[in-house]
Short mmCIF file of the C-alpha atoms (twelve columns), coordinates in Angstrom:
data_MODEL
# 
_entry.id   MODEL 
# 
loop_
_atom_site.group_PDB 
_atom_site.id 
_atom_site.type_symbol 
_atom_site.label_atom_id 
_atom_site.label_alt_id 
_atom_site.label_comp_id 
_atom_site.label_asym_id 
_atom_site.label_seq_id 
_atom_site.Cartn_x 
_atom_site.Cartn_y 
_atom_site.Cartn_z 
_atom_site.pdbx_PDB_model_num 
ATOM 1   C CA . GLN A 1   -93.468  -75.212 -19.806 1 
ATOM 2   C CA . VAL A 2   -93.902  -74.831 -23.236 1 
ATOM 3   C CA . HIS A 3   -91.262  -72.563 -24.782 1 
ATOM 4   C CA . LEU A 4   -91.473  -70.488 -28.198 1 
ATOM 5   C CA . VAL A 5   -88.396  -69.706 -29.658 1 
ATOM 6   C CA . GLU A 6   -88.394  -66.566 -31.769 1 
ATOM 7   C CA . SER A 7   -85.684  -64.862 -34.011 1 
ATOM 8   C CA . GLY A 8   -85.543  -62.471 -36.794 1 
ATOM 9   C CA . GLY A 9   -86.119  -58.935 -35.387 1 
ATOM 10  C CA . GLY A 10  -83.996  -56.038 -35.815 1 
ATOM 11  C CA . LEU A 11  -83.398  -52.551 -37.307 1 
ATOM 12  C CA . VAL A 12  -84.494  -52.193 -40.955 1 
ATOM 13  C CA . GLN A 13  -85.263  -48.876 -43.020 1 
ATOM 14  C CA . PRO A 14  -88.646  -48.083 -44.299 1 
ATOM 15  C CA . GLY A 15  -89.465  -50.054 -47.471 1 
ATOM 16  C CA . GLY A 16  -87.182  -53.047 -46.122 1 
ATOM 17  C CA . SER A 17  -87.958  -56.353 -44.979 1 
ATOM 18  C CA . LEU A 18  -87.539  -58.996 -42.378 1 
ATOM 19  C CA . ARG A 19  -88.546  -62.389 -41.671 1 
ATOM 20  C CA . LEU A 20  -89.560  -63.709 -38.260 1 
ATOM 21  C CA . SER A 21  -89.187  -67.339 -37.186 1 
ATOM 22  C CA . CYS A 22  -90.720  -69.059 -34.372 1 
ATOM 23  C CA . VAL A 23  -90.242  -72.442 -33.253 1 
ATOM 24  C CA . ALA A 24  -92.659  -74.453 -31.385 1 
ATOM 25  C CA . PRO A 25  -92.885  -77.908 -29.827 1 
ATOM 26  C CA . ARG A 26  -94.235  -80.465 -32.205 1 
ATOM 27  C CA . SER A 27  -96.972  -81.361 -29.993 1 
ATOM 28  C CA . ILE A 28  -98.139  -77.911 -29.892 1 
ATOM 29  C CA . PHE A 29  -97.450  -77.019 -33.363 1 
ATOM 30  C CA . ARG A 30  -99.469  -79.841 -34.982 1 
ATOM 31  C CA . VAL A 31  -102.914 -78.923 -33.246 1 
ATOM 32  C CA . TYR A 32  -102.559 -75.176 -32.158 1 
ATOM 33  C CA . ALA A 33  -103.182 -72.233 -34.129 1 
ATOM 34  C CA . MET A 34  -99.950  -70.299 -34.500 1 
ATOM 35  C CA . GLY A 35  -99.924  -66.347 -34.788 1 
ATOM 36  C CA . TRP A 36  -97.787  -63.235 -34.341 1 
ATOM 37  C CA . TYR A 37  -98.757  -60.210 -32.128 1 
ATOM 38  C CA . ARG A 38  -97.088  -57.100 -31.817 1 
ATOM 39  C CA . GLN A 39  -97.191  -54.127 -29.185 1 
ATOM 40  C CA . ALA A 40  -95.854  -50.775 -29.778 1 
ATOM 41  C CA . PRO A 41  -94.993  -48.367 -26.758 1 
ATOM 42  C CA . GLY A 42  -98.161  -47.389 -25.086 1 
ATOM 43  C CA . LYS A 43  -100.355 -49.276 -27.408 1 
ATOM 44  C CA . GLN A 44  -102.253 -52.588 -26.839 1 
ATOM 45  C CA . ARG A 45  -101.018 -55.759 -28.062 1 
ATOM 46  C CA . GLU A 46  -102.565 -56.551 -31.495 1 
ATOM 47  C CA . LEU A 47  -102.727 -59.757 -33.710 1 
ATOM 48  C CA . VAL A 48  -100.707 -59.463 -36.792 1 
ATOM 49  C CA . ALA A 49  -101.404 -62.547 -38.295 1 
ATOM 50  C CA . VAL A 50  -102.657 -66.364 -37.449 1 
ATOM 51  C CA . VAL A 51  -102.482 -69.364 -39.252 1 
ATOM 52  C CA . THR A 52  -104.577 -72.457 -37.909 1 
ATOM 53  C CA . SER A 53  -103.750 -76.045 -37.930 1 
ATOM 54  C CA . GLY A 54  -105.930 -76.469 -40.763 1 
ATOM 55  C CA . GLY A 55  -104.153 -73.904 -42.823 1 
ATOM 56  C CA . GLY A 56  -106.399 -70.878 -42.379 1 
ATOM 57  C CA . ILE A 57  -105.046 -67.428 -42.437 1 
ATOM 58  C CA . ASN A 58  -106.148 -64.056 -41.083 1 
ATOM 59  C CA . TYR A 59  -104.090 -60.592 -41.252 1 
ATOM 60  C CA . LEU A 60  -104.366 -57.419 -39.576 1 
ATOM 61  C CA . ASP A 61  -105.956 -55.079 -41.998 1 
ATOM 62  C CA . SER A 62  -102.845 -52.797 -41.934 1 
ATOM 63  C CA . VAL A 63  -100.620 -55.472 -42.994 1 
ATOM 64  C CA . LYS A 64  -102.592 -57.254 -45.848 1 
ATOM 65  C CA . GLY A 65  -100.546 -57.324 -48.847 1 
ATOM 66  C CA . ARG A 66  -97.109  -56.825 -47.140 1 
ATOM 67  C CA . PHE A 67  -96.903  -59.347 -44.631 1 
ATOM 68  C CA . THR A 68  -97.235  -63.192 -45.142 1 
ATOM 69  C CA . ILE A 69  -97.708  -65.718 -42.369 1 
ATOM 70  C CA . SER A 70  -96.539  -69.514 -43.192 1 
ATOM 71  C CA . ARG A 71  -95.960  -72.630 -41.257 1 
ATOM 72  C CA . ASP A 72  -93.264  -75.538 -41.973 1 
ATOM 73  C CA . ASN A 73  -94.763  -78.499 -40.386 1 
ATOM 74  C CA . ALA A 74  -91.274  -80.323 -40.919 1 
ATOM 75  C CA . LYS A 75  -89.355  -77.719 -38.850 1 
ATOM 76  C CA . ASN A 76  -92.109  -76.836 -36.272 1 
ATOM 77  C CA . THR A 77  -91.713  -73.399 -37.392 1 
ATOM 78  C CA . VAL A 78  -93.985  -70.482 -38.223 1 
ATOM 79  C CA . TYR A 79  -92.741  -67.459 -40.259 1 
ATOM 80  C CA . LEU A 80  -93.579  -64.034 -40.780 1 
ATOM 81  C CA . GLN A 81  -92.412  -62.461 -43.782 1 
ATOM 82  C CA . MET A 82  -92.600  -58.539 -43.456 1 
ATOM 83  C CA . ASN A 83  -92.142  -56.608 -46.664 1 
ATOM 84  C CA . THR A 84  -92.436  -52.941 -47.371 1 
ATOM 85  C CA . LEU A 85  -92.043  -52.139 -43.746 1 
ATOM 86  C CA . ARG A 86  -93.358  -48.829 -42.264 1 
ATOM 87  C CA . PRO A 87  -91.992  -46.925 -38.965 1 
ATOM 88  C CA . GLU A 88  -95.540  -47.915 -37.677 1 
ATOM 89  C CA . ASP A 89  -94.734  -51.510 -37.936 1 
ATOM 90  C CA . THR A 90  -92.242  -50.801 -35.064 1 
ATOM 91  C CA . ALA A 91  -93.248  -53.091 -32.146 1 
ATOM 92  C CA . VAL A 92  -92.167  -56.026 -30.247 1 
ATOM 93  C CA . TYR A 93  -93.394  -59.024 -32.157 1 
ATOM 94  C CA . TYR A 94  -94.566  -61.893 -30.042 1 
ATOM 95  C CA . CYS A 95  -95.265  -65.563 -31.195 1 
ATOM 96  C CA . ASN A 96  -98.417  -66.954 -30.026 1 
ATOM 97  C CA . ALA A 97  -99.452  -70.651 -30.018 1 
ATOM 98  C CA . ALA A 98  -103.244 -70.947 -29.247 1 
ATOM 99  C CA . SER A 99  -106.075 -73.676 -28.813 1 
ATOM 100 C CA . SER A 100 -109.523 -72.920 -27.405 1 
ATOM 101 C CA . TYR A 101 -108.530 -73.266 -23.832 1 
ATOM 102 C CA . ASN A 102 -104.799 -72.720 -23.857 1 
ATOM 103 C CA . GLU A 103 -102.302 -70.363 -25.297 1 
ATOM 104 C CA . PHE A 104 -98.423  -69.793 -25.142 1 
ATOM 105 C CA . TRP A 105 -96.123  -66.906 -25.822 1 
ATOM 106 C CA . GLY A 106 -92.583  -66.336 -26.999 1 
ATOM 107 C CA . GLN A 107 -90.308  -63.772 -25.476 1 
ATOM 108 C CA . GLY A 108 -90.773  -61.098 -28.117 1 
ATOM 109 C CA . THR A 109 -88.383  -59.918 -30.664 1 
ATOM 110 C CA . GLN A 110 -88.171  -56.183 -31.332 1 
ATOM 111 C CA . VAL A 111 -88.650  -54.778 -34.972 1 
ATOM 112 C CA . THR A 112 -87.629  -51.268 -35.424 1 
ATOM 113 C CA . VAL A 113 -88.507  -49.553 -38.733 1 
ATOM 114 C CA . SER A 114 -86.415  -46.477 -38.923 1 
ATOM 115 C CA . SER A 115 -84.086  -44.346 -41.188 1 
# 
């Protein structure tokens, strides 16, 4: 079983920042796309950001310019730097590792943006 270990969620005021981290096994991290999804109550899970093994990056439109995904190959870690957070960013955020035929998920970390 592949385990993705997430951290960094919490409660933050609107306009604040958080950085999420996800550590993956090296064998997975090297060849899988690494991404962040989120799911708010009553809503479908959506892709927030993804970085491929080759370094290509895509973002959800609503987070462009505010969130940055990056990967540190030495630490087998993918980050999601979230700036200028809004209440609508409130969700459970999930780390994801995906190939063409397989994918793995983290346990999720709650991000709450509220005064």
